[in-house]
C-alpha positions in Angstrom: 30.0 66.0 -55.0 33.5 65.4 -56.3 34.3 61.7 -56.9 37.4 60.3 -55.1 39.4 57.1 -55.4 39.9 57.3 -51.6 38.9 59.6 -48.8 41.6 59.0 -46.2 39.5 60.1 -43.2 37.0 57.4 -44.1 39.7 54.8 -44.6 40.9 55.6 -41.1 37.4 55.5 -39.6 36.9 52.0 -41.0 39.7 50.9 -38.6 37.7 52.5 -35.8 34.6 50.6 -36.7 36.4 47.3 -37.0 38.2 47.8 -33.7 34.9 48.7 -32.0 33.2 45.5 -33.2 36.3 43.5 -32.2 36.4 44.9 -28.7 32.7 44.2 -28.2 33.2 40.5 -29.1 36.4 40.2 -27.0 34.4 41.7 -24.1 31.7 39.1 -24.4 34.3 36.5 -23.2 36.9 38.5 -21.3 34.4 40.9 -19.7 36.9 43.7 -19.4 34.5 46.6 -19.9 33.6 46.6 -16.2 37.0 48.2 -15.6 36.0 51.2 -17.7 33.5 52.6 -15.2 31.0 54.9 -16.8 32.4 54.2 -20.3 31.8 50.5 -20.2 28.7 51.1 -22.4 31.0 52.2 -25.2 32.5 48.7 -25.5 29.2 47.0 -24.9 27.6 48.9 -27.8 30.5 47.9 -30.1 28.1 46.0 -32.4 27.1 49.5 -33.7 30.3 49.6 -35.6 28.6 47.4 -38.1 25.9 50.1 -38.5 28.7 52.6 -39.2 30.0 50.2 -41.9 26.6 49.9 -43.5 26.2 53.7 -43.8 29.8 54.1 -44.9 29.3 51.5 -47.6 26.4 53.3 -49.1 28.3 56.6 -49.0 31.5 55.3 -50.5 29.7 53.4 -53.3 27.7 56.6 -54.2 30.9 58.7 -54.1 32.9 56.5 -56.5 30.1 55.4 -58.9 28.3 58.3 -60.7 24.7 57.1 -61.3 25.0 57.8 -65.1 27.8 55.2 -65.3 25.7 52.3 -63.9 24.0 51.2 -67.1 24.2 48.1 -69.3 27.4 46.1 -69.1 28.7 48.5 -66.5 26.3 47.0 -64.0 27.7 43.5 -64.5 31.2 45.0 -64.2 30.2 46.7 -60.9 28.8 43.5 -59.5 31.9 41.6 -60.5 34.2 44.1 -58.8 32.1 44.2 -55.6 32.0 40.4 -55.5 35.8 40.3 -56.0 36.1 42.8 -53.1 34.3 40.6 -50.5 34.2 37.0 -51.7 37.9 35.9 -51.9 38.5 36.6 -48.2 35.1 35.2 -47.3 35.9 32.0 -49.2 39.4 31.8 -47.7 38.1 32.0 -44.2 35.4 29.4 -44.9 38.0 27.0 -46.2 40.3 27.7 -43.2 37.4 26.9 -40.8 36.5 23.8 -42.8 40.0 22.5 -42.4 40.0 23.4 -38.7 36.7 21.7 -38.0 37.5 18.5 -40.0 41.0 18.3 -38.4 39.5 18.7 -35.0 36.9 16.0 -35.6 39.6 13.7 -36.9 41.6 14.2 -33.7 38.6 13.7 -31.5 37.9 17.4 -30.6 34.2 18.5 -30.8 33.9 22.2 -31.6 32.0 24.4 -29.3 28.3 24.6 -30.5 28.7 21.9 -33.1 25.3 22.8 -34.6 27.0 25.9 -36.1 28.9 23.7 -38.5 26.3 22.0 -40.6 26.5 21.3 -44.3 23.4 23.4 -45.0 24.7 26.4 -43.3 28.1 26.0 -45.1 26.3 26.1 -48.4 24.3 29.2 -47.3 27.5 30.9 -46.4 29.2 30.0 -49.7 26.2 31.5 -51.5 26.3 34.6 -49.3 22.7 34.3 -48.3 23.1 33.6 -44.6 22.2 37.2 -43.7 19.0 37.0 -45.7 17.1 35.0 -43.1 18.7 31.7 -44.4 20.8 29.6 -42.2 21.5 29.3 -38.5 22.5 32.0 -36.0 26.3 32.1 -35.6 26.9 29.5 -38.3 30.5 29.0 -39.4 32.3 32.4 -39.7 29.5 34.3 -38.0 30.7 37.9 -38.6 30.1 37.3 -42.3 26.3 37.7 -41.8 26.9 41.4 -42.4 28.9 40.7 -45.6 25.9 38.7 -46.8 23.7 41.8 -46.3 26.3 44.0 -48.0 26.1 41.7 -51.0 22.3 42.2 -51.1 23.0 45.9 -51.0 25.4 45.6 -53.9 22.8 43.8 -56.0 20.3 46.5 -55.4 22.7 49.5 -55.6 22.4 50.2 -59.3 18.6 50.5 -59.0 18.7 52.5 -55.8 21.4 54.9 -57.0 19.7 55.5 -60.3 16.6 56.6 -58.4 18.5 58.7 -55.8 20.8 60.0 -58.4 17.9 61.4 -60.5 16.9 63.8 -57.7 19.0 66.6 -56.3 18.5 67.5 -52.7 14.9 67.5 -51.5 13.9 63.9 -52.3 17.1 62.3 -51.0 16.8 64.4 -47.8 13.2 63.2 -47.3 14.2 59.6 -48.0 17.0 59.9 -45.4 14.6 61.2 -42.7 12.2 58.4 -43.6 15.0 55.8 -43.2 15.9 57.2 -39.8 12.2 57.0 -38.8 12.1 53.3 -40.0 15.3 52.5 -38.0 13.7 54.1 -34.9 10.6 51.9 -35.2 12.8 48.8 -35.8 14.9 49.6 -32.7 11.8 50.2 -30.7 10.2 47.0 -31.7 13.4 45.1 -30.9 13.6 46.6 -27.4 15.5 49.8 -28.2 18.4 47.9 -29.8 19.7 47.5 -33.3 21.8 44.5 -32.5 19.9 42.5 -35.2 21.5 39.7 -37.2 20.6 36.9 -39.6 16.8 36.7 -39.9 16.5 40.5 -39.1 19.7 41.6 -40.7 18.2 43.1 -43.9 15.8 45.3 -41.8 18.8 46.8 -40.1 21.0 47.0 -43.2 18.9 48.7 -46.0 17.8 51.8 -44.2 21.4 52.6 -43.2 22.7 51.7 -46.6 20.2 54.1 -48.2 21.1 56.8 -45.6 24.7 56.6 -46.7 23.7 56.9 -50.4 21.4 59.8 -49.7 24.0 61.6 -47.7 26.2 61.8 -50.7 23.5 63.9 -52.5 23.5 66.4 -49.5 27.2 66.7 -48.7 28.0 69.3 -51.4 25.3 71.8 -50.1 27.2 72.5 -46.8 30.7 71.2 -47.4 32.3 74.6 -47.9 30.5 76.3 -44.9 30.3 73.7 -42.1 32.9 73.5 -39.3 33.7 69.9 -40.2 36.5 69.4 -37.8 34.3 70.5 -34.9 31.5 68.4 -36.1 33.8 65.4 -36.1 35.0 66.0 -32.6 31.4 66.7 -31.4 30.1 63.5 -33.0 32.9 61.4 -31.5 32.1 62.8 -28.0 28.4 62.2 -28.6 29.1 58.5 -29.5 31.1 58.1 -26.3 28.5 59.9 -24.2 25.4 58.3 -25.7 26.7 54.7 -25.5 27.5 55.4 -21.8 24.2 57.0 -20.7 21.6 55.9 -23.2 20.1 52.6 -24.3 18.7 54.1 -27.6 20.9 52.7 -30.4 19.2 55.0 -32.9 20.7 58.0 -31.3 24.2 56.5 -31.6 23.6 55.7 -35.2 22.6 59.3 -35.8 25.9 60.5 -34.2 27.7 58.0 -36.4 26.0 59.5 -39.4 27.1 63.0 -38.3 30.7 61.7 -38.1 30.6 60.3 -41.6 28.9 63.4 -43.0 31.5 65.7 -41.5 34.4 63.6 -42.9 32.8 63.5 -46.3 32.2 67.2 -46.3 35.8 67.8 -45.4 36.9 65.9 -48.4 34.4 67.5 -50.7 35.6 70.9 -49.6 39.2 69.7 -50.5 40.4 70.5 -47.0 43.2 68.5 -45.2 42.0 65.3 -43.5 40.4 65.9 -40.1 41.9 62.8 -38.5 45.7 62.7 -38.2 46.7 60.1 -40.7 50.0 58.4 -40.0 50.7 55.4 -42.1 49.7 52.9 -39.4 46.1 54.2 -39.1 45.6 54.2 -42.9 47.1 50.6 -43.0 44.7 49.5 -40.3 41.8 50.9 -42.3 43.0 49.1 -45.4 43.1 45.8 -43.6 39.8 46.4 -41.7 37.8 44.0 -43.9 40.2 41.2 -43.5 40.5 42.0 -39.7 36.7 41.9 -39.3 36.5 38.6 -41.1 39.4 37.0 -39.1 38.3 37.4 -35.4 35.6 34.7 -35.6 38.2 32.1 -36.6 40.6 33.1 -33.9 37.9 33.2 -31.3 36.9 29.6 -32.2 40.5 28.4 -31.8 41.1 30.2 -28.5 37.7 29.0 -27.1 38.8 25.5 -27.9 42.2 26.0 -26.3 40.8 27.6 -23.2 38.2 25.0 -22.8 40.8 22.2 -23.2 43.0 23.8 -20.6 40.1 24.6 -18.3 40.8 28.3 -18.4 38.1 31.0 -18.1 38.6 33.9 -20.5 37.0 36.2 -17.9 39.6 35.1 -15.3 42.4 35.5 -17.8 41.4 38.8 -19.4 44.9 40.0 -20.4 46.0 36.7 -21.9 42.8 36.3 -23.8 42.6 39.9 -25.1 46.3 39.9 -26.1 46.1 36.6 -27.9 42.9 37.6 -29.7 44.5 40.9 -30.8 47.8 39.5 -32.0 46.5 36.4 -33.7 43.6 38.3 -35.4 46.0 41.0 -36.7 48.4 38.3 -38.0 45.6 36.5 -39.9 44.2 39.7 -41.2 47.5 40.9 -42.6 48.0 37.5 -44.2 44.6 37.5 -45.8 44.9 41.1 -46.9 48.3 40.6 -48.6 47.8 37.0 -50.0 44.1 37.1 -50.9 42.3 40.4 -50.7 44.9 42.6 -52.6 45.7 40.1 -55.4 42.0 39.4 -55.9 41.2 43.1 -56.3 44.0 43.6 -58.7 42.9 40.7 -60.9 39.4 41.9 -60.8 40.4 45.4 -61.8 42.4 43.9 -64.7 39.7 41.5 -65.9 36.8 43.8 -65.5 38.4 47.0 -66.8 36.3 49.1 -69.2 37.4 48.2 -72.7 39.3 50.8 -74.6 37.3 52.3 -77.5 38.3 51.1 -81.0 40.1 53.7 -83.1 38.0 55.2 -85.9 39.4 55.0 -89.4 41.5 58.0 -90.1 41.6 59.1 -86.4 44.7 58.7 -84.2 44.6 56.4 -81.2 
């Protein structure tokens, strides 16, 4: 597998995953999916965009970090860069929420579900352990439960990747099959759903994270021979069809895996991107993390406003959906430009690999 700084198809698909999760949460309040007829299930399964992120995370980390490089001080450097990737935006949103909650209390406004905003759950969120079975459901910025599980994956990644990176194709392939079997059993026990958060989040996360990593070992075998564009289109059609006619989330996750594999193979074969890539789609992919972390805060503010005005989001679908989209995008762009991008640049500078010292008599 060739190692890439960025696979543009996968950057664009991040925007799709973030938008899918966002639409699902908007629909919980606005209930607009009923207008989509047989395709309502696509929106109602939007929580599976998180599963796409989990597999994508394992795949991308494996693609940009050769196993042989994750040794000694490089492991600490890896953890530092990954923390710098997720924590500044997480912290910024937590502080914004803290100001909103305290200001609201000072003005006599009680937030919806006040039990979400306890000191203990605030600390758990700051430590990024709320998705490890610690803390309360929907506490503070509730989308960050998945970021907490990602952090657990980053901590384990060097060990997992050194193991998977040791083997070539057979063992990673068997491990991937095993992970899908485990996911199937988890979904069956949960009532044929993978919509598991907080206490059950790690059970959902790690099999998919390892699937993404194992996929990286298998991509080069077929990249030059597979009809990757057709696989992309077929997998997208399968996702739409399966979410509309099936209640088995594991089948949709498998289709998501096919989609990611096809895009990764296209890049490995050094072919042009499958997905048309105008600047706007790539930009939306780049801000997808900030976007994902923003909608919970906007949802809190709009819920408070609608409750204060006596409005029902379901009866004001267009207003609610438009306000959610515009305000979430605005906050996401601000977080991306003012927090996420500067933090990543600083981390790259501070955690850069030191230049080797010149040997006496040798030119630099």
